[in-house]
N, C-alpha and C positions, 0 to 999 in steps of 0.2 A: 191765615194771613202771614204768619211768621215764617212758615216754610217758604212761601213765595219771597219774602223779604231775604231770607237766608240763601235761597237760590241765586239771587240777583246780587248780593253783596259779598258772598263767601266763594272765592275760587275754590274749585275741588272740594265743595262742602261735604261730599260723601266720606272723605278721607279723614274720619274723625280721630284717629290716632296721630294724625301729624300735628306737631306742636303748633305750627303757624295756622293751621286751619281752626284749632281749638282756640288760639288767641283772636282770631277774627270773629269766631262765634261770641266771645265774651265781650269783645269790643261792641259789635252789633247790640247785644243785649244791654250794655252799659249806656250807649247813645239813646236808645229807645227809652231807657229808664230816665236819663237826664231830661230829655224833651218832655215826656209825660208829666214827670213830677215839677218841673218848672211851671208848666201851665197849671196844674192843679194848685200849686203852692200860691201863685199870683192870683188865681180867682178866688181862692178861699181866703187869702190874706185880705183882699179887696172887700168881699163881701162880710167877712167876719169884723172888719174894722167899722164898715158901714152900719151893721146891726148890733154891734157891741157884744157878740157871742164869743165868750172864752172858748166854747167848745169848737167852734169853727176855726178860730185862730190857732188852737192847739192843733188841729187837724192840719192845718197850713204848714206849721212848724214840722209836723211829722213828715209831711211830703218834702220839705227842706232837707231833713236829715236823710230821706231815701234818695234824693238827688246827690248828695255827698256820698252816699254808699255807692251808687252807680260810678261815681268818679273814682272811688277807691277800687272797685272791681275792675276797671279798665286798667288803673295802675298795676294792680295786683296781677292781671293777665299778662301785662307786658313784662313785669319784673320776673314773673315765674318762668318765663322762657328765656331768660339769660342762660347762655351756655355753661357748662360746668367749668370750674377754674381749680387752681391749686388749693384754695382754702375751701371749696365746695365741690368735692369730686362727684357728688351725687346730684349736682345741679341746684337750681334755686326754686324748684316746684313748690316748696313749702310757703312761699311768698303768698300763694293763692289762700292758705289757711290763715295766714297772718292778716291778710285783707278781710277775710270773713270775720276774724276776732275783732278788727278794728270796726267794722260795721257793727257788730254786737255791742261794743263799748259805746259807740255813738248813739245807738238806739236806746240804751240804758240811760245815758246823760239826757237825751232828749225827754224820755218817759218821766225821769225823776223831775226835771224842771216843770213839765206840764202838771204833774201831780201837785207840785208846790204851789204853782200859780192857781190852779182850780181850787185847792184847799183855802187859799185866801178868799176866794170868790164867796164862799160860804158866808163870810162875816162882812163881805162889802159887795153885796149884791148890785147889779146894775140892771136896767130895763133892756130887754133883748127886742129889737124891731123885728117884725115879720117880713120876708121878702121872697116872692115867687122866683126871683132870679137865684136867690140863694139855694132854695129848694132844687132848682134845675142844676145848679153847679154840684150840689151833693149827689144828686143821681147821676150825673155824668161822671163824677169822681168814682162812684162804685163801680160803674161799668169798665172805666178805664182801668181800675186797679184789678179787676177780674181778668182783663185781657192781659195785664202784666203778670198776673200769677200763672196764666196759661203759657205765655211764651217764655217766661223764665223757668217753668218745670219742664217744658220741651228742650230748652237749650241745656239745662241742668242735667237731665237724664241722657240726652245725646252725647254730651262730651263728659259726663260725670264730674260736674263742677259743683262743688260745695257752696260757692259763692252764689251762683245762680239759684240753687235749691233754697239757700238761705233768704235770698231776695224774694223768691217766690213765697216762701212761708210768711215773709213780712208783708207782702202784697195782699194776701188773703186775710191776714189780720187787719190790715188798713181797710179793707172793704167792709168788715164787720164793724169796725170802729166808727168808720164814716156813716154806716147804717144807723149805729146808736146815736150819732150826732143829728141825723136827719130826724130821727123819731123825737129826740128830745126838743129840737126846734119847732116841730109841729105841735107839740104838747104843751110847750111853755105858754102859748097864747091862753091856754084854759085853765092855768093854775099860777098860784104865787110861789110855788115850792121852787126851790134853786135847782130845777132840772138841768140847766145849762152847765152849771158848776159839778153836778154829779156826772154829766155826760163827759166833761173834761177830764175829771179825776178817773173815771173808769177807763178812758182812752189811755191816759198816762199809765196807768197799771198794766193795761194789755200790752202797751208797748213795751214795758220793762220786762214782762213775762217773755215776749218775743225775743228780746235781746238776751235774757238770760238763758234761754233755750238754745240759742244759736252759739252763744259763748261756751256752753257746756259741752256741746257737740265738737266744737273745734278743739277745745283744751283737752277732751278726751284722745283726739288723734294725735295731737301734738305730744301728749304723755305716753303715747304707745298703746292706743286702743287695740284690743284683740281684733284680728281680722274677721271679716264676715264668714260666719260658719258655713254658709252655702258654698263660698269660694273655696275653703278649706276642703269640703267634701268633694267639690267638682275636681280640684287638683288631686286628690287622693284617688278618686276613682280613675281619673286620666292615667295616673301612674300605675295602678294596679292592672289597668287593662293591657300594659305592655308585656312583651314576652319576657320570661324569666322573673319578673318582679312578683313577689309574694306579699309584700306589705311595705309601709312607709311609717316613719315616725319622726319626730322632732322637726316640725314644720315650723319655720320662722318667715314671717312676712312683714316687711319693713315698708311704710308709707312715705315717700319722700315728695308727695303731691300728686293730684290726679294724672293718671297715665304714667307714674314714675314709681312703680313697685319693684322691689328687690326682695328675693326670697331664696331660702335654703331649704334642703330636705334630705333626710336620711332614707335611702332606699334599699329595701332588704331583697337581697338576691342569694340563692344557695351557692354555698363555697365550691360545689362541684362545676359551676358554670365557667365556660371559657372565658378568661379575663378579657380577651380582646372583644369578644362578641358582647360581653356585658357593658363594656366601655361604650361600644357603638349603639347599643340600646339606650343608654343614658344620654348620649349626645342627641339622638333622635327626640328623646323625651324632652330634653331642655329646649330644643327648637320648637317643638310642638306647644309646649307651655308658654313660650315666649311670644308665639305667633297668635295664639288663642286669647291670652289674657294680658298681653301687652306688658309683661314683666321680665326682667332679668332674673334668672334663677340659677343657682349652682346646686349640683346633686352630689351627695356623698354616699358612696357605695359601701354598704354593710354586708359582708359576706356571711350569710347565716350558716352556723354549723350544722351539718347533716350526719355527723358521727353519732349513732345511737348510744355508744357507751359514754361519750362526754355529756350528752343530753341528759341521759339517765342520772349520771353522777351529780351533775348541777342541779337537776330538779330535786333529788334526794337532799341534797345539801340544803337548798332553799327552803324546801318544806319543813325540814328539821329546825332551822333557825326561826321560821315563823311560828310553828307549833310551840316552840320552847320559849322564845323571848317576845314574840308578838301574837299571843294566842287569839287575840280579838279581830286580827287581820286575816286577809286571804290574798293570794296571788293567783293570776290567771294569765293565758296568753304568753307563755314562756317562750323567748327566742334567745339565741346565743350567737356572739361572734367570738371565735376562739383562736388566738395566736399564740406564739411562743413566749411573748412578754405580757400579754394582757388578755383576758377573758371578760367580755361584756355580757352582763345578765340584764336582759331587757323583759319587762314584764308589766302588766297592769296590776294595780293594787286596790283593794276594797277595804275600806274602813267603816267603823260604826259612825252613825249620824252625830255631827258636831265634833268629831275628833280633830279635825284640823283647827278648831277654834281653841282647843286645849294644847294641842302640840303642833308647832309649825311643820310644813312638809318637809323644809329644809333639815330639821332635826331627826324626822322619821328616816329620810333618806340617809342621812349621816349614820344613824345607829344601825341600819340595816347593812349598810356598807362596812362598818366597822366589824360587825358580826361575820360577814362574808370573808372578810380579809385575815380573820382569826383562823378561818379554814384554809384559805390560800390568799397570799398577799397580792396576787395577780388578778383576784376577782373584783370586778366594779359593778355596781347596780345602777341600772337607768329605769326609772318609773316613768313610762310612757304616759299612761292616763291614770288618774285616781278617781274611783267611784264610791258611792256610799252603798253600804250594805243595807238590805240583803241583796245578793247579786240577782239581777234579772235583765231581760233585754232592755227595760226601761229604767235602769239604775241612774241616779243623778250623777253627772260628771262634776266632780269637785275641783279637779285641776287637770290641765293638759298643757302641752308645750305651746299652744296658741291662745291660751286663757281659758 
């Protein structure tokens, strides 16, 4: 059904990298959410008030918070598409993450409020009336929430929207919570235990857990979460498949909102390569990565030294320093960029388990660099990746440029 709705409401719906199309997807999802949650809230509030069930009333307010979340998601979609300006040169894409965080905070507040109200009902129990209409409304609510989970997941994956995926997670949680309310409502007729209050409390806790999970994920992104390892591997493989390219390092990916990634990467090319040809290859690689992953990327060319005498000299120097001053460490995968005023030593480092908990990596790097510069002040160390000893194909990665 959602695909049919999208096809009839979103012009050029297949152009999912277009900002306006993404916005329309989000608005359609938000409007559907508002309609569904208003109907569910009114139905549950009416039947909850009639029967005196705190669990059903709690579920109604949960739907009300979901409706507010849909409004926020629409606003987030509109605001995130504002064009870049002097104060925000990378655009306003992170408004979508702020919208997700607002949804999470709203969910946490509602969950806490429901827990508080349900807790008081343990000490002030009230009689809960049985109602076939109430049972029907709860069953209908579960079906609607499962559909909302389905369409929000579809939209979220299609346009890579954290807001819709967060709403989908909330919808499936709501379906489970309403199922708990339904069970408590049916069983309450056969016991004097405060099942209604228990169900209300559990719903509140479940809602709070959902809010916490969403908030945690969004905050990690805003703080600079490491990019998806699969994305890093694909970019690396794409670069290494290019003519002249022998390797890459120092990959940086910055997320300014869905569909608004900016990246940089050092690309290793033999220093015997024609400069004009190498530049043309990197231009093509930038275009390929931008088209394939919808990201702006800047490539820095590192001309790798191919002079065997320089390579042997630097390797001997580095091995001597490690064996003398850092005997518990190992270096591998040595590469060099050599110039008149600077020589970069690029390598991987292997350290004993727990070493980085004792000595920060920045201190290790500084000490190796100081030792190198005692040999030659133009030498500079760059540790590409740090692994845990013993060395093997499955060695644990302790640090890398992308986290």
